[in-house]
N, C-alpha and C positions, 0 to 999 in steps of 0.2 A: 413661542412658547418654550422654554425651558423645558423637561425636565429629569427632577431629582435620578443619575445613571441606576438605581436600584426600580427606578417604579420604567426607565423606561431598557433594564434589561425584563423586566417581567412582563414589557404590553407587546417586548418581540414571543417572550416565548407559548405564552398566549394564540401572538399572529400565527405561531412554528406549526399548533397542535400537541397532541398529548406527545408524551414521547414513550414509545415502550420499544422493549428490548432490538427491537429492529435498526430504529430507528439511536440511539441510544449505544450501540457499536454492530456498526451491516456489516453486514459478514464479507467486504470487502478491502475493512481496515481492520480485522480484527486477521491477526495472525491463528496460519493452524496447527494444534493442541503437535506438540511434538511427539515423540515416541516413547513407550515408557524408556528404550533400551540403548543409545542406538549403536550400527556398530563400529561406532568412532569414543563411543565412551566405551562396552566392553571393553577395543581397542588400551586406550588410557589405561584404566581397572585392573590390564596386564599386569602394564608397565608397571603403580604404588604398586602394585607388588610384590616387586620387586626389591624394592625398600620398606615394604614392612618388613619381608623376607629376612633381610637387612639385619636389623631391627630384634630379631629374634634368631637370630643365628651369629650375630654378629658379625659375620661374610661379607669383607669389603667386594670384592668379586656382586657381589650385590647390589649396592651403592652402584655399584662403577657402570652395572648396565645402560642404569633406569640416567644414573644422572648427566649432563654433558657437559663436557674436560673445559664449556664458560662459569659452569651454574658459581652462584655466588647466597648463601644463604644466611640471612640478618636480622641479626635480635637487641632486642633490651637486658645488657646484663648487669643487675648489681650500677641499674640508675643510668649507664653505659651506649650506646647506638652502638654493636659487634657484626662486627663478620667474614664472614670462613670463604674456601672455594670449595669446589671438589674435590680440587687433593688435601687438601688436612683433611675435608671432616671424612671421607674413605681410609685415611689414614688412621685414625686414634678408629676405627672397625677395631677391637677385642683379638677377633678370629674366633669367637665364641661363648656360645646363650648368660647370658648376667645369670648371677649364683638364681632371683630369682624368678628365673622367665614366666615358671609355672603362675605365678599367681599375676602377672604380664596381664593385657587386653588390646588389642588395639587394632585400628576398622578403616575405613575408604566410608567418613558422614556423612559426600557428596562427590559432580565435578560438574565441570558444565566446560560443555565441548563448540566450537564455537567457530567452522575451519579445521582451520588449520591447527589452534591456539584452544591449550586448556586452563581450566581454573580445579586444586580440590584442595579440602577440605580434608585431611587426618589425620586422627586423635589415639593419641599415643594414651592410655590412664594404667600408667603402674602403679607402684602401692605406697612409693617416697611422689612423685610427681604428677598432675595431673597436662599434659600439654596439647597442643593445637598446634596444626604445622599447616598452613594453606599455601598449594605450590604450584606458582606455573611452571604451565608447562607449549612445548613447542615438536611439530609432527617433521623431524625433518629425514630426508633421504627416507619418510616411509615407516620410520621408527618417533612414539614419543618417549620425550625428550626432559626430563626437567631444570626448565634454565632461569627459577631462584627460588627460595625457599623464604620465608621468613612465618615465625612460630609466637606463644606465649608458651608458658610456663607453669603450673600452678603449680606451690612446692604442698604438699602435705605435714601434717603436723604432728607430728608421733607422737 
């Protein structure tokens, strides 16, 4: 006699007995909770601080300290895919803070680290726009470097 799939599944569950927290997620299959902030996460955040400081000061040296020379930045501008190199990005630094620096806020929203790879979300909240950056980083020769950046910009209404 053939049972419809729903009845067969119900029969199997009934035969297995009641589910408990132990059987639903056994200790051997559940991942151990991650520490609140690892040393590597702190190192990634310290590296990304150069990026934030570059925006605050306008100093290209801050960007150069964290961007890998082969880094690519990719984004959509006026509906078209656009990209820049780290050298182009660094060359665009003004060398001084923006006139409205006192009204600008920026922070690292999140960091995720696995071994020698990491990703981060950074928010730049400016009077004229709110930008969300997504960075990928690699630990190269003992230093965390941004190897890729994508972002989305939301202009603010005047």
